[in-house]
N, C-alpha and C positions, 0 to 999 in steps of 0.2 A: 896392332897392326902384322900383321907378317910380310914380311919383301921376299920376293922370290926371283931368283936369276935361274933362269932353264940352263941343267949341264948337261942336256942331250944337244950334240950336231946341229937337230933340225929347232929346237926350243922346244919342247916341250912337254909338261908333265902333266899328273893329273895327283891335285896331294886330299887323298882320302880322310878324314876325321878318323882319329883311333876308338869309337866309339861307338857302337853297335846300337842302335837305338831298337826297342821291339813296335814291331809293327803288329798291323790290324788289316787283314784282307778285305777288303772295298772302300777304306776309311782314305781321306783324305790328308795327304802329308804335303808342309812347304819346305823348302828350305830356301834362304836367300842370305846374299849375300855385298858386302862392300867394296867395287875393283877398280881400280886405276894405273894406267904405266905411265912413266916416265915422259919427260919432254921427248918428241924425234923417231921413240919407238915404233914398232912397225908389227904386228900380228894376223892373223888369221882366227884367233877363237882366244874369248877369256868369257869365263860363265861359270856358274856355280850347276850341281848337279846330284842325282840320288843314285844309289845303285843298293838295289836290290837283294835278298838273301834267306836260304831253304835257311830251317833249324839246324843243319849243320854247317854254317856259315863256308855255302856254294851259293858263288850270284847266280839270280835269276832273273832270265830276261838280259837285254841289254842293258846302257846305262840312260838315265832320261836327264836331257840338257833342260837350262832355265835359259833366257833369253839372252844372246849374243852378240860381242860386241869383237868388232872386226877391225877396228880403228883406235888409232892411241886416246886416249881417255886420259887426260891430265889432271883430271880434275874425279872425283867419287861418283860413282855411278852405280845404280841397285841392279845385280844379278838375279832372278825370281826364279822359280819352278815348282807351281801347285800341282797333282797328281795323285789320281788312286792308286794305293796297292793294290800292286797284280795278283793273284790266286797262287798259292804257295807259300808266298813270302813271311817268314817271320821277322825278320831286322831288317833294320836300311841303315845305310849313312851317306851323308853327305860330301862332296868332293868338290873344289876348287880344279877348276880344267886354263892353260891356257895352251897354246899353239902358235906356229911357225913365230916364236917372240924373238925378238932383237931390241935389249933394252930389258927394263924391268918391268915385275909387274907385283899390284901390294894389292892384298886383300885383306878387309876388316869386317867386322862383324858378321863373321860367318855360322849361321845359329839356322835349326829347324824349330 
């Protein structure tokens, strides 16, 4: 389990995996995480997502996010994304994102 206390003034962060995974354009990839907040927390987003990169590890396109939780969740809930790898992609990484957080965010079992 990882516990995150957002350090920016507006309580936002994206925590990326440090591992680039090999991707094949046209294949389906999936990422998931179990996330929760501290009691009484407020937030506008808490979710898992994927970012895609070319051979030079330059990001291809935008971020693709899983289902979002915009209210406090004191029990673990699953955030999941399943998508097709875009053309020009050689690698991908998963991330956990939280935004507008006042309180704590926890993430567990983040994997692809």
